[in-house]
N, C-alpha and C positions, 0 to 999 in steps of 0.2 A: 503493500500500499504505499511507503513513502517512497518508495522507488518514482514510484508509477507518479506522485506528485510531482518527488523532482524531476524527475523528464518532462515532466510537464510546464515548472514553472523555469529548467532553462531554456524551453523553448521563446520565452520574455527575456531572453538575454541573449539567444541567436540568431532570433529572428531580425532584427537590428545589424548586426552584424553580416548577415546577409544580401541584406537591401544594401550595405556599402563595401562591398566587398567586389570586389570585377568580376563577371558575370563571365566576360569576352572582351578577345583586346582586337581591334576592326584597325583595316588599314588599304589604301587603294591597293598599293605596293605598298612590298616586306620594302620598300630598301626607302622611302618615307616616314616609316618607323606606325607604334601599331599605338590607338591613342583605346585604354582600358574603357570599356562603360559598367555602371554596376545599375542593379533598379534606379538608384536617385540620381544618378545623372540619367539615363533612359528619360525617367519621365522628367529634368529640367526639363530638356528637351525637347518635350511631347509637351510640355505646361506652353510653348512658345510656338507649336506651328500647330499643334491639334488641341485645344481645350476637350475637349467631348472625346478622343480620345484615350486624355491621361485621367479624365477622370474614371474613365474606367478600369483603367491599371493601378491607377492608384484603392480601387474599390477591389483588385481581383489582387493585387500580388502586396497590397501594406493593409487595411481594413478588416477583408475578408480573413486572414487566415489568425490575426493578430483578435481578432472577437470571437474564434472558435477559442482558437488556447486559452483566453482569458477563462469565457463557458466555459472550458473544459477544466482546467482549476479547480473554475467555484464549483462543479458539479462534487470533482473530489473532495471538496472539504466544506459541504452539503451548507454551502451556502444556495443554491440553487439548481430548483426541485431538477430533478433529470429527465424529464417528457420532457423539455427539449433539447435535447441528444439528437436528433432528428433533426432540428430545422440548424444545427449549429454541422452536421454530419454536411448538410449544403452548402453551406460557407466551405469547411474544407472542400469538395467538390469544385466550386467555385476556382479555391486556392488554382488548383492543381490549373484550370485554365490560361496562366497565364506564363506556366511552364511549357504543356504545349506552343507557344503563340512567339515561346522565346523558341524553343525548339526547333520553328517553320524558319522562322527570319536567318535561321544560323544558316541554316540549310538553303534557302532562297540564295541570301548572301552568299556563300559556297559557289553556284552556281554561276556570280557573276567573276569572268575571268577576272579581271583588274583586280577584284578584292581579296582583303585576306582577311578569316576570320581567325582566331584562335580561342579555343575553350577558355575558362577559367578556373580556380578553383574555388569563386563564388555562387558559378552557376551545380555545384555539386552541393555544394551547405543548402544555398536556395533549393537544391530540389531534397536535401536529401531534409531540411524541416516539412515541410509541406506534406510528404510522407511519414515525416514523425507525425506528425498530426493527425493521418490521418490516421495510423497503426493507436495513436495512444485516444484520440474518438473511440477506437471500437473498442478497445478495452475497457474502457471508459465506463460505456456502454450496458459491456457483458457485466460488468463486476455491482454499476451505482443501475443500473435500468430495475432491475426487482425489489430496489427500495423502496423509502417511502424517505421523501426529508424530513428530518428533524428539524422542531418545534420547542 
C-alpha cells in the first residue's frame, strides 16, 4: 500500500521533469546543429502560432495526466470516492493521445530528407510517466474499487 502511494506521488515530481526534459533534437541538416525540443518548448512555440492546438496539447500533455495522478493519490489516501476512477481512466487515455502525436510528428519529420530528428531521454521519461500513471490507476481501481470511502 505504501509503495503504491509512493509511486503515485513520485509521478507528481517526475511529470514536471519530463515536461522540461528534451523529447527530441531536431534540425534541418546535421551540420547546422540540432535544437532540443521539450513539451514546454513545443507548447511555447504552439502558443505563438496556433492557440487552439496549443490549448488542446496543454490539456493532453499537462493537465490531464497531472489531474489523473492527483485524483489517484486522493483515492489511495481515502480522500476521494473510488467511484471517480472511471473518469480518471478517461483522463489517462487522453494523456496517451499526445504520445501518439509526438511519435507521428517524429515519423513524418524523418520522412523529410533535409530534416534530422533524434529522440531524446525525455521522450522515454514522459512515456514512462504516462504508462506508470495508467498502471497505477488500474492497480488503484482494483485495490480501492470495492471499498467504501471512509467518512
